[in-house]
C-alpha positions as CSV (number, residue, x, y, z in Angstrom):
1,M,7.5,231.3,79.7
2,S,9.0,230.2,82.9
3,I,9.9,233.0,85.4
4,H,11.5,230.5,87.7
5,K,10.9,226.8,88.1
6,G,7.8,226.5,90.2
7,D,6.9,230.2,90.0
8,M,3.6,231.6,88.9
9,H,2.6,233.0,85.6
10,P,3.8,236.7,85.0
11,L,0.1,237.9,85.1
12,A,-0.2,236.3,88.6
13,I,2.7,238.4,89.7
14,V,1.7,241.7,88.1
15,P,-2.0,241.4,87.1
16,E,-2.3,245.1,86.3
17,L,-0.3,244.5,83.1
18,Q,-3.1,242.2,81.7
19,N,-4.6,245.4,80.3
20,R,-2.7,246.0,77.0
21,E,-2.9,249.8,77.4
22,N,-1.2,249.6,80.9
23,A,1.6,247.4,79.5
24,R,2.0,249.7,76.5
25,W,2.2,252.8,78.7
26,L,4.7,251.3,81.0
27,A,6.9,250.1,78.2
28,L,6.9,253.6,76.7
29,L,7.8,255.1,80.1
30,I,10.7,252.6,80.6
31,D,11.9,253.3,77.0
32,A,11.8,257.0,77.6
33,E,12.9,257.5,81.2
34,G,14.1,254.1,82.6
35,A,16.5,251.3,82.0
36,I,16.4,247.5,82.0
37,G,19.3,245.2,82.2
38,W,21.1,243.0,84.8
39,T,22.8,243.8,88.0
40,T,25.2,241.9,90.2
41,Y,24.8,241.8,94.0
42,T,26.4,240.0,96.9
43,E,24.7,237.8,99.4
44,K,26.5,237.2,102.7
45,K,25.8,234.1,104.8
46,D,26.7,232.8,108.2
47,R,27.9,235.9,110.0
48,L,30.5,235.2,112.7
49,D,32.2,237.9,114.8
50,E,31.5,240.7,112.4
51,E,32.7,238.7,109.3
52,Y,30.8,236.6,106.9
53,R,32.0,233.1,106.2
54,Y,30.3,232.8,102.8
55,R,29.9,235.4,100.1
56,Y,28.0,234.7,97.0
57,E,27.7,236.9,93.9
58,Y,24.5,236.7,91.8
59,T,23.3,238.4,88.7
60,S,19.6,239.2,88.2
61,P,17.4,241.3,85.9
62,Y,16.2,244.8,86.9
63,I,14.0,247.7,85.8
64,S,14.7,251.1,87.1
65,I,12.9,254.4,86.5
66,D,13.6,257.8,88.1
67,M,12.3,261.2,87.5
68,N,12.2,264.6,89.2
69,E,9.6,264.3,92.0
70,L,8.2,267.8,91.6
71,E,7.4,267.2,87.9
72,S,6.6,263.5,87.8
73,K,5.4,262.1,91.1
74,K,2.1,260.8,89.8
75,T,3.8,259.2,86.8
76,I,6.3,257.2,88.9
77,D,3.5,256.3,91.4
78,L,1.4,254.9,88.6
79,A,4.4,253.0,87.3
80,G,5.0,251.6,90.7
81,E,1.3,250.6,91.0
82,L,1.5,248.8,87.6
83,M,4.7,246.9,88.7
84,G,3.4,246.1,92.2
85,K,6.2,248.0,94.0
86,T,6.1,251.2,96.0
87,P,8.4,254.1,94.7
88,I,10.7,255.9,97.0
89,T,11.9,259.5,97.1
90,R,15.6,260.4,97.4
91,K,17.2,263.8,97.9
92,M,19.7,264.6,95.1
93,D,21.5,267.9,95.9
94,P,21.6,270.3,94.1
95,Y,18.8,268.9,91.9
96,G,16.1,268.5,94.5
97,T,14.3,265.3,95.1
98,V,14.0,262.3,92.7
99,R,11.1,259.8,92.7
100,E,12.3,256.4,91.7
101,I,11.3,252.8,91.4
102,H,13.6,249.8,91.2
103,V,12.4,246.3,90.5
104,E,14.6,243.2,90.5
105,K,14.6,239.4,90.1
106,G,11.3,237.6,89.4
107,R,9.1,240.7,89.5
108,A,11.3,242.5,87.0
109,L,11.4,239.5,84.7
110,A,7.6,239.2,84.8
111,V,7.2,242.9,84.0
112,I,9.7,242.6,81.1
113,E,7.9,239.5,79.7
114,L,4.5,241.3,79.8
115,T,5.7,244.6,78.3
116,K,8.2,243.0,75.8
117,P,5.9,243.4,72.7
118,Y,5.6,247.2,73.3
119,F,9.3,248.1,73.8
120,D,11.1,250.1,71.2
121,K,14.5,251.0,72.6
122,F,14.6,248.0,74.9
123,G,12.8,245.4,72.8
124,R,15.9,243.4,71.9
125,M,17.3,243.7,75.5
126,A,13.9,242.4,76.8
127,E,14.3,239.4,74.4
128,L,17.9,238.7,75.6
129,L,16.9,239.0,79.3
130,T,14.0,236.5,78.9
131,V,16.4,234.1,77.2
132,F,19.2,234.4,79.8
133,F,16.9,234.3,82.9
134,K,14.4,231.7,81.6
135,H,15.7,229.0,84.1
136,R,16.1,231.2,87.2
137,T,16.1,234.9,88.1
138,H,19.3,234.9,90.1
139,I,22.3,233.3,88.5
140,P,25.8,232.9,89.9
141,A,27.7,236.0,88.6
142,D,30.6,234.0,87.3
143,R,28.4,231.7,85.2
144,F,26.5,234.7,83.8
145,G,29.8,236.4,83.0
146,Q,31.0,233.3,81.2
147,A,27.8,233.1,79.1
148,L,28.0,236.8,78.2
149,T,31.7,236.6,77.3
150,D,31.1,233.5,75.2
151,L,28.3,235.2,73.4
152,L,29.9,238.7,72.9
153,G,33.6,238.1,73.2
154,K,34.0,240.1,76.4
155,P,31.9,241.1,79.4
156,L,29.9,244.2,78.7
157,M,27.5,246.5,80.6
158,P,23.8,246.3,79.7
159,K,23.8,249.6,77.9
160,E,26.7,248.5,75.7
161,V,25.0,245.2,74.9
162,N,21.7,247.1,74.0
163,D,23.6,249.4,71.7
164,I,25.2,246.4,69.9
165,M,21.9,244.6,69.5
166,L,20.1,247.8,68.2
167,R,22.7,248.0,65.4
168,M,22.2,244.4,64.3
169,A,20.1,243.6,61.2
170,E,17.0,241.6,61.9
171,T,18.4,238.3,60.6
172,Q,21.7,238.9,62.5
173,F,19.7,239.5,65.7
174,L,17.7,236.3,65.2
175,T,21.0,234.4,64.9
176,F,22.3,236.2,68.0
177,V,19.2,235.1,70.0
178,E,19.6,231.5,68.9
179,N,23.2,231.6,70.1
180,A,22.1,233.2,73.4
181,K,19.6,230.4,73.9
182,K,22.4,227.8,73.5
183,K,24.7,229.7,75.9
184,A,21.8,230.0,78.4
185,D,21.1,226.3,78.2
186,Y,24.8,225.5,78.5
187,Y,25.9,227.9,81.3
188,L,22.8,229.0,83.1
189,T,20.7,225.9,83.8
């Protein structure tokens, strides 16, 4: 599996997930309390007089987990340790404080690759993400949108795509993955 051309192996990025029990526990936590998918962000370059000359939109994979800090601080802290990222605390009035961890790009793809065999709810999404982001972990948003539209008929949010994939029969999903590989090779290389 190639995280990004020239990048290290996923275990080199998050060695804590070499232990199968750690990977299984993290996959269960993400299935129960988290989310995986893709996000679009803007990078601004060459700032001149309070304006940016260039704006680029990219799409990259992400993992996000958040829970009530009072009830689950240790759980989120352990998840952060396993993913190699420090969790943060946010105040969420009137609900109190939330402890959260958000991982993107190469680190997210490495975690997804290492926990993929243990997912239940996000197993098929993990497969799709490793197919779409096999060449690079940040893809121009328009090219990613074209690949997704060509594959599914219209641009959809990650939750909608996951729901569609979960409803597919196994043979239908295998065909879907083969089509996704073709789209990734055509649009995302």
